[in-house]
DODO-264208 format. One record per residue (C-alpha): x negated, y negated, z negated; residue in one letter. Coordinates in steps of 0.02 Angstrom, whole numbers, padded with zeros to 5 digits, always signed. Layout:
XYZA...
This chain:
+00000+00000+00000M-00152-00113-00023N-00154-00248+00110G+00022-00206+00168N+00127-00286+00032I+00193-00417+00152F+00238-00284+00281L+00336-00186+00151Y+00421-00346+00091T+00475-00386+00269G+00540-00208+00295A+00639-00222+00133L+00710-00388+00193F+00769-00309+00357V+00846-00162+00264L+00941-00279+00148V+00996-00382+00298L+01066-00233+00394V+01150-00157+00242V+01229-00322+00192S+01299-00351+00366V+01387-00183+00364Y+01442-00216+00185F+01517-00384+00234K+01605-00308+00384R+01677-00167+00278A+01738-00292+00147M+01809-00408+00279G+01697-00555+00231I+01660-00674+00373S+01477-00718+00396Y+01381-00861+00468D+01293-00800+00625R+01178-00951+00624K+01113-00904+00452A+01083-00725+00510L+00993-00784+00665L+00881-00906+00573S+00834-00774+00444N+00796-00647+00580L+00687-00771+00675I+00592-00813+00516A+00559-00630+00483F+00501-00594+00661L+00390-00747+00663T+00311-00701+00497A+00287-00520+00551T+00201-00569+00714V+00092-00694+00619A+00045-00561+00492Y-00019-00438+00623F-00100-00567+00737L-00184-00659+00593G-00243-00500+00507D-00203-00579+00340L-00251-00510+00172D-00134-00586+00044I-00243-00516-00100H-00393-00617-00046N-00316-00782+00009L-00428-00889-00103E-00582-00831-00006N-00510-00877+00164L-00558-01030+00260S-00447-01181+00251D-00367-01149+00424P-00327-00970+00370H-00254-01035+00207K-00141-01155+00302V-00088-01014+00418F-00055-00896+00272A+00045-01031+00183T+00157-01055+00336I+00187-00868+00352V+00234-00851+00168L+00348-01002+00176I+00439-00927+00325L+00474-00762+00240I+00515-00837+00071I+00633-00962+00153N+00719-00819+00243G+00742-00721+00082V+00806-00874-00013I+00928-00922+00125Q+00990-00744+00141F+01012-00722-00047G+01111-00884-00065L+01214-00841+00086W+01263-00673+00009I+01303-00762-00156T+01412-00891-00069Y+01509-00760+00029A+01537-00653-00125L+01597-00800-00232L+01720-00855-00100H+01779-00679-00065Y+01811-00645-00248R+01871-00824-00277R+01765-00837-00434W+01702-01013-00397L+01750-01144-00269K+01592-01223-00202L+01563-01287-00025P+01431-01206+00084R+01327-01362+00093F+01297-01354-00096V+01205-01189-00069F+01109-01266+00077D+01050-01408-00036I+01004-01284-00173L+00904-01182-00047A+00814-01339+00009F+00757-01384-00167F+00703-01205-00204I+00600-01199-00044V+00518-01366-00088V+00470-01299-00260V+00402-01139-00182V+00298-01239-00058I+00222-01341-00200L+00182-01182-00298I+00103-01098-00145L-00004-01250-00112I-00062-01252-00293G-00103-01064-00294V-00180-01044-00121I-00278-01207-00116F-00312-01209-00305N-00255-01390-00317K-00182-01482-00466Q-00008-01545-00416L+00016-01673-00554T-00021-01818-00440G+00083-01744-00302V+00230-01722-00420L+00216-01900-00484V+00205-01964-00307T+00351-01856-00253S+00453-01919-00401T+00423-02100-00353V+00458-02058-00172G+00618-01969-00221A+00675-02124-00317A+00640-02235-00168V+00727-02114-00050I+00874-02100-00171G+00899-02288-00170L+00887-02293+00018A+01010-02149+00036L+01133-02210-00095Q+01284-02205+00022D+01234-02036+00091T+01216-01963-00083L+01383-02040-00132S+01465-01950+00015N+01375-01790-00034L+01438-01789-00213F+01611-01845-00157S+01613-01697-00039G+01565-01580-00181I+01705-01653-00288S+01831-01630-00147L+01777-01450-00123Q+01793-01411-00308I+01964-01493-00326E+02018-01426-00154S+02162-01548-00119P+02168-01480+00060F+02101-01338+00165N+02055-01317+00348I+02213-01319+00458D+02316-01415+00329D+02416-01564+00391W+02367-01716+00289V+02371-01905+00278N+02201-01970+00224L+02190-02156+00198G+02329-02188+00323G+02261-02068+00454F+02373-01919+00490E+02320-01756+00569G+02260-01577+00545K+02099-01544+00450V+01977-01461+00569V+01808-01481+00482D+01725-01534+00320Q+01539-01551+00288N+01423-01636+00165W+01461-01810+00233R+01630-01815+00322T+01804-01740+00339V+01866-01724+00518T+02051-01722+00563I+02135-01696+00731L+02274-01821+00762S+02435-01787+00857R+02357-01879+01005E+02214-01751+01001N+02090-01880+00935H+01954-01820+00817R+01944-01939+00669I+01793-01925+00552S+01816-01999+00378L+01676-02009+00250T+01698-01903+00094N+01683-02058-00015R+01825-02145+00079F+01936-01991+00066V+01902-01964-00120S+01939-02146-00164E+02102-02159-00065D+02272-02076-00072K+02280-01896-00009I+02447-01830+00055V+02450-01645+00097N+02601-01594+00201F+02554-01410+00190S+02561-01394+00000R+02636-01305-00092P+02707-01228+00068T+02723-01286+00249R+02912-01300+00223R+02956-01483+00204Q+03110-01591+00172I+03137-01727+00301H+03249-01879+00281N+03324-01970+00428F+03427-02128+00409F+03560-02194+00526I+03685-02337+00515V+03862-02306+00582L+04011-02421+00602D+04122-02466+00452Y+04279-02414+00547S+04241-02228+00526H+04289-02144+00360P+04130-02086+00272P+04197-01912+00230N+04240-01881+00412R+04068-01942+00468V+03980-01832+00339K+04076-01678+00397N+04030-01713+00578V+03846-01738+00539L+03836-01588+00423K+03915-01475+00553N+03785-01537+00677L+03640-01492+00560L+03714-01319+00532N+03714-01289+00719E+03530-01334+00746I+03424-01178+00729D+03262-01274+00701E+03318-01349+00534V+03400-01283+00376E+03510-01362+00243I+03562-01295+00073D+03673-01350-00070G+03558-01492-00123N+03535-01559+00053L+03649-01620+00190G+03720-01792+00228V+03738-01935+00102F+03795-02116+00102V+03648-02219+00040T+03693-02402+00067D+03810-02531+00143Y+03716-02632+00273M+03767-02791+00364D+03811-02694+00521S+03878-02532+00448G+03867-02387+00326V+03693-02310+00303K+03686-02120+00301Y+03542-02004+00258C+03521-01835+00344L+03415-01722+00232R+03357-01553+00296Y+03216-01427+00284W+03092-01406+00425L+02976-01257+00428Y+02811-01342+00475D+02766-01526+00465Y+02663-01506+00624A+02828-01489+00719D+02909-01645+00647I+02910-01745+00810L+02986-01600+00907Y+03117-01570+00770I+03159-01754+00760Q+03184-01759+00948D+03304-01611+00938V+03404-01688+00795V+03414-01862+00870L+03460-01800+01043S+03598-01687+00978R+03656-01826+00862L+03689-01944+01009W+03798-01817+01098Y+03893-01773+00939T+03930-01954+00896L+03984-01986+01075S+04106-01839+01073R+04184-01893+00909H+04187-02076+00964K+04084-02129+00814I+04000-02293+00849K+03819-02341+00816I+03832-02530+00787P+03709-02661+00840Y+03623-02748+00693P+03721-02911+00690T+03814-02940+00852S+03865-02859+01014E+03818-02926+01185I+03909-02852+01333Q+03833-02872+01505M+03898-02821+01675Q+03760-02737+01773V+03767-02697+01957V+03781-02509+01974E+03624-02419+02027D+03657-02270+02139S+03508-02180+02061N+03578-02189+01884V+03670-02034+01822E+03853-02072+01783I+03918-01989+01626I+04094-02061+01620S+04218-01997+01752L+04354-02086+01847E+04524-02005+01876D+04486-01983+02060D+04325-01889+02017D+04421-01765+01909I+04557-01743+02040L+04430-01712+02179Q+04340-01586+02070F+04498-01488+02026L+04549-01484+02209N+04382-01401+02250S+04410-01253+02130L+04455-01089+02215D+04561-01026+02071W+04674-01180+02084L+04697-01176+02273R+04874-01105+02258N+04929-01263+02165M+04991-01407+02271D+04908-01578+02263N+05043-01659+02157E+05033-01529+02020R+04842-01537+02020I+04855-01725+02002R+04971-01704+01853E+04849-01581+01778L+04699-01696+01806S+04788-01839+01719D+04794-01735+01560Q+04612-01681+01562C+04489-01754+01438R+04305-01769+01482H+04179-01717+01347I+03988-01712+01351L+03886-01582+01257F+03698-01574+01231A+03590-01422+01261K+03619-01292+01123D+03776-01379+01059D+03909-01256+01000I+04066-01294+01101I+04179-01164+01016V+04148-01041+00873H+04199-00859+00879Q+04350-00825+00769G+04401-01008+00758A+04579-01058+00797T+04600-01158+00956G+04730-01231+01071N+04626-01292+01217S+04545-01231+01377M+04380-01292+01451Y+04329-01312+01634I+04143-01336+01667I+04119-01495+01768Y+03929-01499+01762K+03794-01388+01687G+03814-01213+01617G+03858-01119+01458I+03813-00958+01368R+03944-00837+01299V+03887-00765+01131L+03966-00625+01030V+03929-00594+00847E+03835-00434+00805A+03838-00368+00626E+03672-00398+00541G+03595-00472+00700Q+03587-00634+00794Q+03726-00673+00916D+03712-00574+01078I+03728-00662+01245E+03856-00568+01351V+03881-00688+01496A+03844-00858+01571Q+03962-00974+01660K+03924-01111+01785E+04006-01264+01860K+04188-01235+01909G+04215-01089+01791E+04322-01097+01634F+04340-01024+01459F+04461-01032+01313G+04617-01000+01418E+04688-00872+01294L+04682-00998+01152S+04773-01126+01260L+04908-01009+01323L+04932-00888+01177T+04851-00970+01025G+04735-00822+00996E+04573-00855+00900P+04415-00881+01000R+04345-00712+01052T+04166-00777+01074A+04055-00925+01035S+04012-01041+01178I+03845-01133+01177K+03787-01262+01304A+03641-01192+01403R+03593-01369+01456E+03672-01541+01450D+03850-01495+01495C+04006-01593+01544Q+04175-01509+01525V+04357-01550+01558L+04473-01505+01415V+04658-01461+01430I+04746-01447+01261D+04913-01368+01218K+05004-01531+01182E+04962-01610+01350S+04994-01449+01446F+05162-01423+01362S+05214-01600+01410T+05182-01560+01593L+05284-01399+01585L+05437-01489+01519L+05458-01574+01686S+05390-01437+01800D+05404-01254+01748K+05333-01197+01915Q+05164-01274+01868L+05140-01135+01739L+05178-01001+01869E+05049-01071+01988Q+04923-01095+01849F+04942-00915+01787L+04933-00851+01964D+04765-00937+01985G+04699-00864+01821L+04760-00690+01867E+04647-00687+02019H+04494-00725+01912C+04406-00625+01779K+04503-00705+01638S+04589-00656+01478G+04759-00682+01559I+04713-00561+01699A+04664-00432+01569D+04827-00460+01473A+04931-00432+01631I+04830-00275+01673T+04856-00205+01496N+05041-00241+01504E+05057-00158+01675A+04973-00001+01607S+05119+00030+01489K+05250+00160+01532E+05388+00104+01652N+05297-00058+01687S+05244-00132+01854T+05124-00271+01898Q+05269-00388+01932E+05361-00347+01771S+05198-00363+01673A+05171-00535+01748R+05345-00589+01693K+05318-00524+01517V+05156-00622+01499I+05235-00775+01577F+05378-00772+01451N+05256-00750+01305K+05151-00898+01364V+05306-01004+01393W+05373-00967+01221S+05208-01011+01139F+05185-01174+01234L+05365-01229+01206M+05359-01182+01023G+05498-01054+01039E+05508-00911+00917S
């Protein structure tokens, strides 16, 4: 072993390195590849230097000064590698076991000071020099450097304090000193966050530690969001709260519970101020969620004719119509022309279609709005004027199942209009959707003056895949029944219901 102590030390170092890597992989501890690489390079360099220099570490004091310098460098390389590797293992183990929360750069600083001490000791032993003067000089130099690096050291110790307290972690959404974003990096001097605009913002540790820290990911990523809106005084608050609460219940991206919902918070100059309080599942999605809520809110308020007032006054201006602007409101002639184009109404004459169009109401729904709920009572029928809808059926213990889609010109809800049966499915807008609504009261008024309108209307529905067609088919399947007699039976049932006859 004489003369080969360094070789055996290097071999031991490699053995520990390999074993520790497999140990860390087996335990699931992530490792720093840069640290591994630097340690390996140090070992290889020292090994090559050992063989090429033909060093004898037992007889260093008898070497020439160049050989002493060379031997010192070799020893520093291997000792540095061992120190770095040992501290790296310690850091990984502490964090894996969660025994102590210290940042990685604390261990790097500790390694630096240990290596400096080792260098001073090696110089004293190999060169047989007294280091008192060097230590005094280094102490004075350290004081001078400390004064010069006062801000840097302040950031360093602030970083250590932040790591120990751990007010945020990597990937947390935070607001640091007025800057909002996701934490992507933290080192001995700065904290880096990534803003929503994809800008990297570096803040010094001292600035972060001295300012307010808001962590949107603690204790969980689930957050309560408040949105305020002012609505006109003419609308009863309880009615408005019911409308807004039903809207929040229909939006899948948010959640409300017994302590949340819609509240009146103030009386403003222009109207009543309401607060919409709901849970969102991740603060990172707040802009997307707010867009969904606000967009759906506009459509809901429009349908219920709830007015969003201007702050103090209203200014009405007449603007020349732009042919490129989408028109949401419909004129009577637009509705009449549309109904005349429907194949299932072609057997109705123009006068009766005009009477029907006069009773239609036009309603606008946003994408994902629930138009009707399965099982709800209803007395109206819908004709799709623009857009499309999804037909959903409840499944026990599962999400609603989509069973069909309907496009422009198709209809739904005819059984509720004509027989009063509950809704057999839920209807959700697949996109922004405009519908024409025919309700029982208006339809019954038409029938009082023209009974033949119902015959033509039912005849049109019978030739489509509709609930009425299915009802006539089921009636015709009974014993001693024909298609014609079944049609009369259904007609009489519909007539009785619409006219309120028992």
